[in-house]
Every structure is written in C-alpha cells, then in structure tokens.
N, C-alpha and C positions, 0 to 999 in steps of 0.2 A: 467080500464086494463080487459081486455077480454083472456082469456088462451082458448087452440082451443081446440075442444070435438070430441066426437068419433066419430060422424057423418061426420066431415072434414078429422079425421085419416082415417077414409073406405077410402070416395072419393078420397083422395091424395094415402094414402097409402107413400109409401119410396121416393120416386120421386117428391114431391110435386108437379104433376101432378092431376088437375082432367076435368073433362067435364066441369063444371061451377064456378072450383076456381080458384086461380091460377094456371100459368104455372112456372115454374124456369129451366131453360134450363140444368144450373151446380150445384153441392152439394155446402155447404157454410160453412165454421166454424165459430160456434160465442164465440170470447173471452169474453164477456161476458157478462155473464150466471150466475143467480146465484140458490144457494140450501140450504133451509132450511132443514136440519138433527130433526126429530122429538125430541129430547133432547136440539135439540138449540132454538125450537121456545119460548116454555116460558122463557126464558132468555131473549131473543128479542125483544118480544110482547112490555112489559111498554115504551122499546124507540120508535117504531114502533107507538103505540098509539099517541105517546106524540110528532113523527115528522114526521110521511110519509103518504101517500092517497094510498087506495086502498087496504088496511089492509087487508081486510075479504078473499082476490084476491092470497094476499103474505100468508098471511097464510094459505090456501087451497096449497098448494105446493107441490109437491110430482112427484118422479122420472118417472111417467108414465105421470105427466102432462106435461114435460118438454119434455118425449118425443116424445109426441101428437104435441106439441107445433113446434118442429125440425120436425118431417114425413109432416106437413102441407105446411111447408116453405123452404123441403129439404137443411134444414141444420145437414149434414153426424155429424160433433162433435163439441157437448160443450167444451168450456172449466169453470168450476166449482170455483167458487167463494163464500166466503164469504162477504158480502154487511155489510155495517153499522147497527147496529151499531159495528161490528167487536164481537170480546171472547175474554176481558177482562171484566169482569163485578164491578170492585174494589177488585178484588185479584187475589194477582199472581200467586198461585198454583191452583189455580180454572182454570186461562186461559189456563197455560199448560195444564193441561187436557182435558177444551173443547176444543184448539189447535189439541190436538193430537186426537179427538173423531173426529168429521172432517173430520181432513185429509184421519183417517181410514176408514171413511163412504165412502170419495170418492173413495177410492179405492175399497172397493168392488162396490160400483155405474160401476165403469169402469170395473171390472172380471165380475160380469151379465150382461151389454151392452157392447158388443167385440165392439171398435171401436167409442164408440155416447160420450165416456166422458173421458176428464180428466181434468186436475185441476191445477190453484195456488195454493200452501199449505200457511193454514191461520197460523199466526204467533201470540203468546200472549202478543204482545206488548202492552204497553210500557216498558215491563219486558224483556232487550236487552240480558243478560245473555241466562234466556228462552228460546227468540226468534232463538237466536242461535243454539242453541241444538236444538229445534224443526226442527230448517231448515235444519240441516244436517240429522236428520233423515227420515224426511220427504222426500228431494229432494230424497233421495234412493228409492220411493216406485213408484211401476208402475206408470205410471201416471203423474206424478208430471212434470208441464212444468214450472214451477217456482214457487214465492212467492206471497202471497199477502197481499198488508197494508192500510192503510187507511190514507188519507193526515193529518188530526193530530192527537194529542190524547193530550185529555183533554188538548185544546189551546198551542199545542207542534207540530211544523211541524218536516217536517221530514231531512230539512239541520242542527237543533239544532245540539252540540255539543253528547248530551247524545245518537244519534243513529251509529257515526260516527264507532265503532266496529261492529256493523253489518251492513252495508257497505263495508269496508274494506273485510268482510270475502267472503260475497255476489262477491265482485268483483274477489276476487282472485276465486272461483268457473266460474265465466264471467254466474252469473245468469241472467234472467227475473224477473224483478218485475212488479206486476199489482199492478198502485195505486186505488185506490177509493175513493170519496172524503165521508166526512161528517161532522155534522155540528159543528162549533165553538161553545167555548162557548159563544161567544161575540157576536154572530150574527142568534139567533134561534129568530123565532116566532116575528120579525123585524115588518113582513107587515100583518094587521091582514087582516084573510081569507087566506092566496098565506102561501102553507105549506113549510115550512123551504126548503125539497131541491131543489126544483125548479129553487132557486134563488141565495140560497147558497153554493146548493153544487157545482155549477161549479164554483163561485169563492173562495170556496176553495183549490178546485184541482189552478187554478191560483196562488193564495199564496204559496203552498206547493212548484209552481214549481220554485217560483223565489226564496226562503229558499232551497234551493238543489239547485239552480243556486248559489246566489251571498254568499253563505256556501261555495265555492269551491268542493261539493262535486260532483257534475256532472262532473265536469274537472278531479276531484281526482280520480274516478272510472270510465274509459271509461271503461269496461268490464262488468259493467252489463246495458239492455237493457235494460230501461223503457217504459212502457205503462202508458195510464195515460185516464181515462175512459169520455167517452163523449164531442168526441173530444178535450183534454183539459181544459174544460170548460171554459173558461173566456180569458185563455191566447190568444188564435189569437187576439184578440179584444183590449189586452194592450199589446200585446209585443214591439209597440216601446214606452210604456211607463217604462218597467219593464227593457228593455236594455239601457236607458238612466241613469239609476243608475248607469252603469256602467262612465258613462261621470261624471257625480256628483262628485263620491268617487271613486278617483282612487285607494283606497283602495280594495275597492273591485274588482273592476277592476283587478290586480294580483291577483285575486285568480280565473281567468276566461282567463288564454293565451291565449286562442284560440279562445277569440272574444264572450259576448255574444248568438249574430247569431247561429253562429257553434257549440257553446252546446248546443241549444237548437235546432238547425237541429234532435239533433241525437236522436229525442223524438220519442217514438211512439204513434197513439191515435188509439182508437175504435170510431166507428163512429155513438154509441147509443145515440138517441133523437141531432140529425145532420145530416140528412136527407134530410135536405133542401139545393135548391141552395147557398141561401146566405153563412151559412156554408161548404158548400163543396167548394167554392171557397176560405175562407177563408183559411180550411186546407189542398187545395190544391197549394196555395199560399204562405204557412208556410213550408213545408215539404217537403219533395224527396217523391216521389209515390208509393214508397215499405214499405212508414212509416204508412198508411192509414190501417188498419185492421177493417172487421166490426164487432160490439157487438150490441148488445138488449139490455141488462141489464131485462133479462127475471128472476122474473117474474111483474118484476115492467111495461116490454113493451112487443112490439108483434116482433115475428118472421118475419112473415105474410108480415104484413104490414111496416116493417121496409124494406124484400128487395122488397117493391113493389116501395116504395119512391126511394132507390136508384136505382133500374129501371128508376123510371122517370125524375131520370137529365140527361138521356141521354147520359149519357158517352161514349167511344166506348167501345168494346164486351172486349178487353182485361186487358182495366183499370179496369172494370167493376167487372173483373173473380180475380183478381188481390187482388183489393180489399174486398172482400167475400170471398175467398178460399186462393190464392197462396200467396199473403203475410205473411198471419198466419202463415201456413204450414211453409212457409220456417224459418220465425222465431224459429216457433217453436221445429223445425223438424219435423212437421206431415204429412209429403209429401206421407207418407209409407202408413197413412188409407185409401187413396183413396178420 
C-alpha cells in the first residue's frame, strides 16, 4: 500500500487534477475510511502484527495522510470508522473508554477540517448495554452519521439474540449501521502465506449477513440502513445458497416474511477492493443502483487508484457519479457538504 505524498498533494491540490496525475471530474465521498488515533495504535498493534498486511504504513496513519490521499483523489469527504480489531480488548470498562475517546477524536478532526471528516461511531461491543449508552451519546455528536460494528465478536455473529436490544434501539432511531469484517476464531491463518483478512474477511461478511437474515433481524428492523464493506464480501457469489436455507427450513423462512431476496436487496455495500468488472457486475445484478457506495479501505486501500479503477469500468457518467458520491450523500444526509 502506498500513501499519497506531499508532492502529489501539491501537484493536484484539492481538485484531484494535475498536469501529470489523475484527473477526476467530480468530488467523491468515501464511506470506508479508517482512522487510528495515537492512543489507539498500541492497543491495535498486537492484532495487526498477527493478522494484517502493510502494518507499518497503517501504523503511520495521521490526519495529514488522510487529507493528502483525499486531495490526490478529489475526495471531498471521508466517513471515518475504526477497523478490526475494534475497541474491545477484553475489558468492558476499557472498551467504553476507548470507544468514547475514538468518537471524540473523530469529532475533533471534523471540527479542525470542516467538511472533510464525518464518522461512524465506535461501539464497545460485545457489551450491549455499554454500546447502547455510547450510541445514544455519540449519535448526538457533530459529524456522527451512524454506528460502526464488526462482523463478529468472539465468534458471535450479529443476528444472535444477545445483540437484539441494540438493534431494537437502533431501529427506533432509524440509524445507519456500518459493518466491517474481522477475523473469526475458527479460521485465522488457515492458508500459509496468505494474510487472514484477504480471504476470511469477505467470507465473514457473508456469514454475518446470513446471520442477520435468518435470525429475522433484517426483517424485524426495517428502519436500520445496513452498509457492508467490500461489496458485501462473498455474499453476492453465495446468495443463492444462503437464500436456499428458506426452502430447507420453513421455520427460518417464517422469520423473513418478505422473502430473503427482498430482505437482502435493502442492504448497501461499498466498493472497497471490488472495483473490477466481475465484482461490479455481481453488485449491480444484486442491488438497486443507489445502494452501491464508494469506499476505499484507507489506509489499507488507496483512494486515487480506486477511483481510476471505477473509471475503467466504463459506467455511464450518471451511474459513476452516483456511486462515487450521490448515493452516499443521499443516504447519510451529506448533500449539503458539496
């Protein structure tokens, strides 16, 4: 992974245009953009060293690095979120404090750089009571556009009964829930030489979507707008198999009265690492056109390269502009930011 440097920033400015660099006609909105506050880095580093790639570059994250990459790619606004491993490191009280500090840090970034940063609030899950308290506090903060969750917590997926009170609360609020994958206890390090996130993260996203679907959570909470990272992970390719569970088990089907295809079609996804033609064909065949949102996975992913990849798809200008900004701006209420 390569972070945008000072030279690129000076050449491109805030428009993403330069004599020798990439040119982007319209400003974009990145819904999948991670941040690592200074106090968070030492907490996350043991997990990163064990599972992730590009750790040195990720640990070098700073607001300036985000802004430089955003300027290079003409990304006007990034919605910040905490990636895996989340904010819970074994102690509920510590997790509440870390979530609060991360959310307050995101508010401060937004205040220091008007219009550039919004955020999905970190929650101290699997502490559900603590998560509800922090969600209530954080969603009232400037720049909060929803809450962020991981695909599982210690192998417990989001459709499991322990999370029901939180989803009930979020449904009453009509909240946006951004879901990012993490490692599953069953499946870390299965393929030697292949970092766990590369294969397991997309699979874990599909697992948690299936959990939400067949637990009835999606149907019971129609006011929640779910966004899933990386194009919904493996779900587009295994959707037929997941949907088939409704035919195999009528008791499951009863939990999804509108039918599994209809429930799944309400989900939103981002484009991080799914900007190739086969992946985009799968997304557009599965979801309504306005449910696909631009995301980069920064600092793991690069912003300019992802916009260039989307441009190479040859999509109609209106569809590309909707993916890169319009869809997310409408969903998150960010149209006024320009």
